[in-house]
C-alpha positions in Angstrom: 19.2 -1.2 33.9 18.3 -3.8 31.3 19.7 -2.7 28.0 18.3 -4.2 24.8 19.8 -3.4 21.3 17.7 -2.1 18.4 18.9 -3.5 15.1 18.8 -2.5 11.6 15.8 -4.6 10.0 15.9 -6.2 6.6 13.8 -4.3 4.1 13.2 -7.0 1.6 14.7 -10.3 0.8 17.7 -9.1 -1.2 18.5 -6.0 1.0 21.8 -6.4 3.0 22.0 -2.8 4.5 20.0 0.3 5.2 20.5 4.0 5.8 19.2 5.8 8.8 17.4 8.8 7.1 15.9 10.5 10.2 15.6 9.8 14.0 12.0 10.3 15.4 13.1 10.1 19.0 16.0 11.3 21.1 17.9 9.8 23.9 15.9 10.0 27.1 12.4 9.6 25.3 10.0 7.0 26.4 9.1 4.6 23.7 6.3 2.1 23.4 6.6 -1.2 21.5 5.7 -0.8 17.9 6.1 3.1 18.1 8.0 4.4 15.1 11.7 5.1 16.1 13.5 6.2 13.0 13.2 6.3 9.2 15.4 3.9 7.1 15.8 3.8 3.4 17.1 1.3 0.9 16.8 0.9 -2.8 13.3 -0.7 -2.2 11.7 1.5 0.4 11.8 4.4 2.8 9.9 3.2 5.9 9.5 4.0 9.6 11.0 1.3 11.9 8.9 0.5 15.0 10.5 -0.1 18.3 10.8 -3.8 19.3 10.5 -2.9 22.9 8.8 -0.7 25.5 11.1 1.4 27.6 13.5 4.4 27.5 15.7 5.2 24.6 19.1 5.6 26.2 21.5 5.8 23.4 21.7 6.3 19.6 24.5 4.5 18.0 24.2 5.4 14.3 23.7 8.9 13.1 21.4 10.2 10.3 22.8 9.5 6.9 24.8 6.5 8.1 24.6 3.2 6.3 24.9 -0.1 8.2 24.4 -3.7 7.6 21.2 -5.6 8.4 21.4 -6.7 12.0 23.8 -4.0 13.1 22.9 -2.3 16.5 21.5 1.3 15.9 20.2 2.2 19.3 19.8 0.9 22.9 16.6 0.8 24.9 16.4 0.4 28.7 13.5 -2.1 29.2 14.0 -2.4 33.1 10.8 -0.5 33.7 8.9 -3.2 31.6 10.2 -5.9 33.7 9.0 -4.2 36.8 5.6 -3.7 35.2 5.5 -7.4 34.4 5.7 -8.2 38.1 2.7 -6.2 39.0 -0.7 -7.9 39.6 -2.5 -8.2 36.2 -5.9 -6.7 35.6 -7.8 -9.5 33.9 -10.9 -7.6 33.2 -9.9 -7.1 29.5 -8.0 -10.3 29.2 -9.6 -11.1 25.9 -8.8 -7.9 24.1 -5.8 -7.5 21.9 -4.3 -4.8 19.7 -6.9 -2.2 19.3 -5.3 -0.7 16.1 -2.2 -1.2 14.1 -1.6 1.4 11.3 1.7 2.3 9.5 3.9 0.8 12.0 2.3 2.3 15.2 -0.1 0.6 17.6 -2.4 1.3 20.4 -2.0 -1.7 22.8 -4.1 -3.0 25.3 -3.6 -6.5 26.7 -3.2 -9.7 24.7 -4.9 -13.1 25.2 -3.0 -15.4 27.4 -1.5 -18.4 25.5 -2.9 -21.6 26.7 -1.1 -22.7 29.9 1.0 -19.6 30.2 1.1 -15.8 30.9 -0.1 -13.1 28.6 1.7 -12.7 25.2 2.7 -9.2 23.9 0.6 -8.3 20.9 3.6 -7.6 18.7 5.1 -11.0 19.6 1.9 -12.7 18.8 1.6 -10.9 15.5 5.2 -11.8 14.6 4.6 -15.4 15.5 1.6 -15.5 13.3 3.5 -13.8 10.4 6.3 -16.4 10.8 4.0 -19.4 11.2 5.4 -20.1 14.7 3.1 -22.0 17.2 3.8 -20.1 20.4 2.2 -22.8 22.5 5.2 -25.0 21.7 7.7 -22.4 22.8 9.4 -22.3 26.3 9.4 -18.6 27.1 12.5 -17.1 28.4 10.9 -13.9 29.7 9.5 -13.0 33.1 7.2 -15.8 34.4 7.8 -18.0 31.3 6.6 -15.2 29.0 7.4 -15.9 25.2 9.4 -13.0 23.9 10.2 -11.7 20.5 13.6 -13.4 20.7 12.1 -16.7 21.5 10.0 -16.6 18.3 12.9 -15.5 16.1 15.2 -18.2 17.6 12.6 -20.9 16.7 12.7 -19.8 13.1 16.5 -19.9 12.9 16.3 -23.5 14.1 14.0 -24.7 11.4 15.2 -26.9 8.6 16.3 -25.3 5.4 13.5 -24.3 3.1 13.1 -23.4 -0.5 13.6 -19.7 0.3 16.9 -20.5 1.9 17.8 -22.5 -1.2 17.0 -19.5 -3.4 19.1 -17.1 -1.3 22.0 -19.6 -1.4 22.1 -19.6 -5.1 21.5 -15.9 -5.8 24.9 -14.2 -6.5 26.2 -11.3 -4.5 25.6 -7.7 -5.5 27.6 -6.7 -8.5 31.0 -5.3 -7.7 31.8 -1.6 -8.1 33.2 -0.4 -11.5 36.9 -1.3 -11.9 39.4 1.3 -10.8 40.1 3.9 -13.5 36.8 3.3 -15.3 36.1 7.0 -15.3 39.1 7.5 -17.6 36.7 6.9 -20.5 34.6 9.9 -19.5 35.4 13.3 -20.8 34.4 15.9 -18.2 34.0 19.4 -19.6 34.4 22.7 -17.8 30.6 23.2 -17.6 29.8 19.7 -16.5 28.5 19.0 -13.0 29.7 16.1 -10.9 27.0 14.7 -8.7 28.1 12.2 -6.0 26.3 8.9 -6.3 23.9 8.5 -3.3 23.8 5.4 -1.3 20.4 4.5 -2.7 21.4 5.2 -6.2 24.4 2.9 -5.7 22.0 0.2 -4.4 19.8 0.6 -7.4 22.7 0.5 -9.8 24.0 -2.7 -8.1 20.6 -4.5 -8.3 20.2 -3.6 -12.0 23.6 -4.6 -12.9 23.1 -7.8 -11.0 20.0 -8.4 -13.1 21.5 -7.7 -16.4 24.7 -9.7 -15.8 23.1 -12.8 -14.3 19.6 -13.0 -16.0 19.4 -13.9 -19.7 16.7 -11.5 -20.5 14.2 -12.1 -23.5 11.4 -9.8 -24.6 7.9 -10.2 -26.1 5.2 -7.6 -27.0 1.5 -8.0 -27.9 -1.0 -5.4 -28.8 -4.3 -5.2 -26.8 -7.6 -3.8 -27.9 -8.6 -1.8 -24.8 -12.1 -0.9 -25.9 -13.8 -3.1 -23.3 -11.5 -1.8 -20.5 -12.0 1.8 -21.5 -15.9 1.2 -21.6 -15.9 -0.5 -18.3 -13.7 2.2 -16.7 -16.0 4.9 -18.1 -19.0 3.1 -16.7 -17.5 3.2 -13.2 -15.3 6.2 -13.2 -17.7 8.8 -11.8 -19.2 6.8 -9.0 -15.7 5.5 -8.1 -14.4 9.0 -7.8 -17.4 10.0 -5.7 -17.2 7.0 -3.4 -13.4 6.5 -3.1 -12.1 10.1 -3.6 -9.5 9.2 -6.3 -9.4 8.2 -9.9 -9.9 4.7 -11.3 -7.0 3.9 -13.5 -6.1 1.2 -16.0 -3.5 -0.2 -13.8 -5.7 -2.5 -11.6 -7.2 -4.0 -14.8 -3.8 -4.9 -16.0 -2.7 -6.3 -12.6 -5.9 -8.4 -12.6 -5.0 -9.7 -16.0 -1.4 -10.5 -14.9 -2.7 -12.3 -11.8 -5.0 -14.5 -13.9 -2.2 -15.2 -16.3 0.1 -16.2 -13.5 -2.6 -18.6 -12.1 -3.0 -20.2 -15.5 0.8 -20.4 -16.1 2.5 -21.0 -12.8 5.8 -21.5 -14.7 6.0 -17.6 -14.8 5.4 -17.1 -11.1 8.8 -18.6 -10.3 12.3 -18.0 -9.3 15.5 -19.5 -10.8 17.5 -21.1 -7.9 20.7 -22.8 -9.3 19.7 -26.4 -9.6 16.1 -25.8 -8.9 13.2 -23.6 -10.1 10.9 -22.5 -7.3 7.4 -22.1 -8.3 5.6 -19.8 -5.9 2.2 -20.8 -4.4 1.1 -17.2 -3.8 0.8 -14.6 -6.5 2.3 -11.5 -5.0 2.6 -8.7 -7.7 4.8 -5.7 -7.2 3.7 -2.4 -8.7 6.1 0.4 -9.7 5.5 3.6 -7.9 7.4 6.7 -9.0 8.9 8.9 -6.2 10.8 12.1 -6.7 14.2 10.5 -6.9 13.5 6.8 -7.4 11.1 4.0 -8.2 9.9 1.7 -5.3 7.9 -1.5 -5.8 5.5 -2.2 -3.1 3.8 -5.6 -3.3 0.1 -6.6 -3.5 0.1 -9.9 -1.7 -2.3 -12.7 -3.1 -3.3 -10.3 -5.8 -5.4 -13.0 -7.6 -7.8 -13.1 -4.6 -8.8 -9.4 -5.1 -11.4 -7.9 -7.5 -10.5 -5.0 -9.8 -11.9 -2.7 -7.1 -10.0 -4.4 -4.4 -6.8 -4.1 -6.5 -7.4 -0.5 -7.1 -7.8 0.2 -3.4 -4.6 -1.8 -2.5 -2.6 0.0 -5.3 -3.8 3.4 -4.2 -3.0 2.5 -0.5 0.6 1.5 -1.1 1.2 4.2 -3.5 0.0 6.9 -1.1 2.1 5.4 1.7 5.0 5.2 -0.6 4.7 8.9 -1.3 4.3 9.6 2.4 7.3 7.5 3.3 5.0 5.2 5.3 5.8 1.8 3.7 6.7 -1.1 6.0 9.2 -3.9 5.3 6.4 -6.3 4.7 5.0 -3.9 2.0 8.1 -4.5 -0.3 8.8 -8.1 0.5 7.7 -11.4 -0.9 7.0 -10.2 -4.5 6.9 -12.9 -7.1 6.2 -10.8 -10.2 6.2 -7.1 -11.2 3.8 -4.9 -13.3 5.2 -1.6 -14.4 3.2 1.4 -15.7 5.6 3.5 -17.7 2.7 4.1 -20.1 1.6 6.9 -17.8 4.2 9.1 -19.4 3.2 8.2 -22.9 5.7 5.4 -23.7 4.8 2.9 -26.3 7.6 0.2 -25.9 9.6 -0.6 -22.9 12.2 -3.3 -22.2 12.2 -3.3 -18.4 14.8 -5.0 -16.3 13.7 -7.9 -14.2 13.8 -7.7 -10.5 16.4 -10.2 -9.1 14.6 -13.1 -7.6 11.7 -13.0 -10.1 11.3 -14.4 -13.6 9.5 -11.6 -15.3 8.1 -8.1 -15.4 5.1 -6.9 -17.5 5.0 -3.3 -18.6 1.7 -1.6 -19.7 2.3 1.1 -22.2 0.1 4.1 -23.0 -3.5 3.6 -24.2 -3.7 5.5 -27.5 -6.4 5.6 -30.2 -5.1 4.2 -33.5 -6.7 3.2 -36.9 -7.0 -0.5 -37.2 -8.7 -2.8 -39.7 -11.9 -4.5 -38.4 -13.9 -6.7 -40.9 -12.3 -5.1 -43.8 -12.9 -1.5 -42.7 -10.8 1.0 -40.7 -11.9 1.9 -37.1 -10.4 4.1 -34.5 -9.7 1.9 -31.4 -8.0 2.4 -28.1 -4.9 0.2 -28.2 -2.1 -0.6 -25.9 1.1 -2.6 -26.1 1.9 -5.1 -23.3 5.6 -5.7 -23.1 7.0 -8.7 -21.2 10.6 -9.1 -20.0 11.3 -12.8 -19.1 14.0 -14.9 -17.6 14.9 -17.3 -20.3 16.4 -19.8 -17.7 13.0 -20.2 -16.2 10.7 -20.3 -19.2 10.9 -20.7 -22.9 9.4 -18.3 -25.5 6.2 -20.5 -25.9 5.3 -20.4 -22.3 5.9 -16.6 -22.3 3.8 -16.1 -25.4 0.9 -18.1 -23.9 1.1 -16.2 -20.7 1.1 -12.9 -22.6 -1.8 -14.0 -24.8 -3.7 -14.9 -21.7 -3.2 -11.4 -20.3 -4.3 -9.9 -23.5 -7.4 -12.1 -23.7 -8.4 -11.2 -20.2 -8.2 -7.5 -21.0 -10.1 -7.9 -24.3 -12.9 -9.9 -22.7 -13.8 -6.9 -20.5 -17.1 -5.2 -21.2 -18.9 -2.1 -19.8 -21.4 -4.3 -18.0 -19.0 -6.4 -16.0 -18.7 -5.6 -12.3 -15.4 -4.4 -10.8 -16.5 -5.6 -7.3 
């Protein structure tokens, strides 16, 4: 028997632990590589974790509801049957096919192209290498017949020189400590009050927000936006969009597009404070707040500046739907460089949002309401919206923040009914 451990994955850059919410398999079950094994939750995401191996699940080490550190062993898989299969003669008739489908962490796997000068490479291993920027042709495989394994790819990453992301992690402080002993002595608990234990997820959120407010010097700015052009554009496309896509076209993708344009124009905002350095991110990866029943999650739209309004609308709908269905993957919540919050859905007019640690700002779109305004000496009723910007004053000064915010406002106010969203 060849036993391989399954470990708790990291669900986001600043996440150090996770809670096993539900096991999808039981000991003795056959499991395929990339098949969902269990649900794990953190303050960032509830996700299905795929198996790193093909084999038989022989032991579950962590029960449902248990919280363990990233990297801790949670289960054991017997992969001996895979080693036997590797020694069987290969059918090369479909040698050039690869992963036939990958969706929500599950995959239907055929064979994978052989790496030049070596045996076939598992599709999941190839995908991991591509995600991490590893050239598998340069690796000496430790698997059967010199096959490059997942561990070979991960080990090559660990041996790389220190990069900017490592510098950032080294300078970010640890999570905030719990309240001092006896802090509850200031709380008067009445006979009719209910004591609700703090869940693990709620504790993680509390720690992250305390970390943000105690380590990031927040400043705030607000500008009012005339949304007449955006309203007209949305009205022009709303019916056809609903018919073709099956869901509503909202104002959120317009604001995300404006934020992406602003971040491209002012890269100082798309940054992270890292002790003696400020890291300016080359990619614009915008997190969007999605409300669940008991928390807010922030899935990330990667390279948002490369998408049209229609593309952003589809991407936002996709991650929001998967968040509601608990189908987000770790990659869906990682790598965010900025956040857009949509509290205006509930009718709010002003919000002073807390910055996600590791970012330099969060832009909140408020409710779009009709208000009387003076236009050329006369009153008109116009759809207006406040854009509220929380900024890390260590990374940028108020002048840069104001210019970024003005750029976002100008982008929205330049919209007309005739502009294509595609």
